[in-house]
C-alpha positions as CSV (number, residue, x, y, z in Angstrom):
1,M,15.4,156.9,110.8
2,S,13.9,153.7,109.3
3,A,13.9,153.5,105.7
4,C,10.1,152.9,105.4
5,C,9.6,156.3,107.4
6,V,9.9,158.6,104.1
7,P,6.9,160.8,103.7
8,G,4.6,159.4,100.9
9,T,5.2,155.9,101.7
10,V,3.4,153.2,103.4
11,C,5.2,152.0,106.6
12,Q,5.0,148.2,107.0
13,H,6.9,148.4,110.5
14,Y,4.5,151.2,112.0
15,P,1.1,150.7,110.6
16,K,-0.4,153.7,112.6
17,G,2.2,155.8,111.2
18,C,5.8,156.4,111.7
19,P,6.9,157.3,115.3
20,T,8.6,160.6,116.1
21,L,12.5,160.5,116.6
22,K,13.1,161.2,120.4
23,T,16.3,162.2,121.9
24,Y,16.9,161.8,125.8
25,H,19.7,163.4,127.7
26,K,21.1,162.3,131.1
27,D,20.5,165.6,132.7
28,L,16.9,165.4,132.0
29,G,16.5,161.8,132.4
30,F,16.0,158.5,130.5
31,P,13.0,156.2,130.4
32,A,13.4,153.4,132.6
33,W,13.4,150.7,129.6
34,T,16.4,152.3,128.0
35,Y,19.9,150.6,128.3
36,A,23.5,151.1,127.7
37,P,25.5,149.6,124.7
38,P,26.7,146.0,125.5
39,R,30.2,145.9,127.1
40,G,33.0,144.7,124.9
41,M,30.8,145.7,121.4
42,W,33.0,146.0,118.4
43,L,33.1,149.5,117.0
44,C,33.2,150.4,113.3
45,Y,34.3,153.9,112.6
46,S,32.7,155.9,109.7
47,P,34.5,158.0,107.2
48,H,33.2,160.9,108.9
49,A,34.3,159.7,112.6
50,K,37.8,159.2,111.3
51,R,37.9,162.6,109.7
52,A,36.4,164.4,113.0
53,I,39.0,162.8,115.1
54,R,41.9,163.8,112.9
55,E,40.7,167.3,113.0
56,E,40.8,166.9,116.7
57,G,44.6,166.0,116.6
58,V,44.1,162.4,117.3
59,M,45.1,159.5,114.7
60,P,42.2,156.8,114.2
61,A,44.5,154.1,115.3
62,D,44.3,155.4,118.9
63,L,40.6,155.0,119.0
64,P,39.1,151.8,120.9
65,A,38.3,149.1,118.8
66,R,35.7,147.9,121.3
67,L,33.9,149.4,124.1
68,P,35.4,148.5,127.4
69,E,34.5,145.5,129.3
70,S,35.0,147.3,132.6
71,W,32.0,150.1,132.2
72,E,33.6,153.4,132.7
73,V,31.6,154.9,129.9
74,E,28.7,157.5,130.8
75,V,25.6,157.5,128.3
76,I,24.9,161.1,127.6
77,E,22.1,160.7,125.1
78,V,20.0,158.1,123.9
79,E,18.1,158.5,120.4
80,V,14.8,156.5,120.1
81,L,12.5,155.7,117.3
82,G,9.3,154.1,118.7
83,N,10.5,152.2,121.4
84,E,13.7,151.1,119.6
85,I,17.3,152.6,120.6
86,Q,18.9,154.1,117.5
87,K,21.9,155.7,118.7
88,W,24.1,156.6,122.0
89,V,26.3,159.5,122.7
90,L,29.1,157.8,124.7
91,R,31.7,159.8,127.1
92,F,34.9,158.0,127.9
93,P,36.4,159.9,131.1
94,V,39.9,161.1,130.9
95,W,40.8,159.5,127.6
96,R,43.7,161.7,127.0
97,E,46.0,164.4,128.2
98,L,46.7,167.2,125.7
99,M,47.5,170.8,125.6
100,T,45.1,173.5,125.5
101,F,45.5,176.4,122.8
102,D,47.2,178.6,125.4
103,G,49.8,175.7,126.0
104,R,48.5,174.3,129.5
105,P,47.9,170.7,130.1
106,A,44.5,169.4,130.1
107,S,42.7,166.2,130.4
108,Y,40.0,165.2,127.7
109,D,37.1,162.7,127.5
110,L,36.5,160.8,124.3
111,V,33.0,161.4,123.2
112,M,31.3,159.5,120.5
113,A,28.0,158.9,118.8
114,V,27.2,154.9,118.2
115,L,24.5,153.2,116.2
116,L,23.1,149.8,117.3
117,D,25.3,147.8,115.1
118,G,28.6,149.4,116.5
119,T,29.0,152.1,113.7
120,V,30.4,155.1,115.1
121,K,28.9,158.1,113.4
122,T,31.1,160.9,114.8
123,V,33.9,161.5,117.3
124,W,34.9,164.5,119.3
125,L,37.1,165.5,122.5
126,N,35.6,167.2,125.5
127,Q,37.7,168.9,128.3
128,T,37.0,167.0,131.3
129,G,35.9,169.6,133.5
130,D,33.4,170.8,130.7
131,T,29.9,170.0,132.0
132,H,27.9,171.8,129.5
133,R,25.7,173.8,131.7
134,T,24.4,175.4,128.5
135,L,22.1,172.5,127.8
136,Q,19.7,173.5,125.2
137,R,16.6,171.5,126.7
138,E,14.1,172.3,123.9
139,R,16.1,169.7,121.7
140,Y,15.4,166.9,124.1
141,T,12.4,164.7,125.4
142,V,11.7,164.4,129.2
143,P,10.2,161.0,130.2
144,S,6.8,161.5,130.8
145,T,6.6,158.4,133.1
146,L,8.3,158.0,136.5
147,P,10.6,156.0,137.5
148,K,13.3,157.5,135.3
149,G,16.2,155.1,134.9
150,G,18.2,154.0,132.0
151,P,21.6,153.1,131.0
152,N,23.4,154.9,133.7
153,T,21.6,153.5,136.8
């Protein structure tokens, strides 16, 4: 959230008041004006992201330094303040083969939350076949205007 959007302060960027932070999900639709992060964007991992990936059993040095030039990344979420993207949640398909807790091999996708400046807030692994059919729809905003579009179209 913008530093000026602190309760009790005058906001120089939003004279009519601070806009609401909205989160859009790929299964519910993105506004047509949203976009994916630039291909080849440099990434900078926060201390939290490095710690989180170590907890998943992956060394931070194994993480990509840049977003791929050939776009095989899916945008899962877009977080927006006003009409400005603040964060993307990205999923890299079949990033790593690991063993499950019961000793079976499984494919995992790398998922990361990335800010506009390339800062990676957090990182986790998701089993490739996990499609999260338990989506908590109330956490997301559904675009009110058609056509829906966005970064995956």
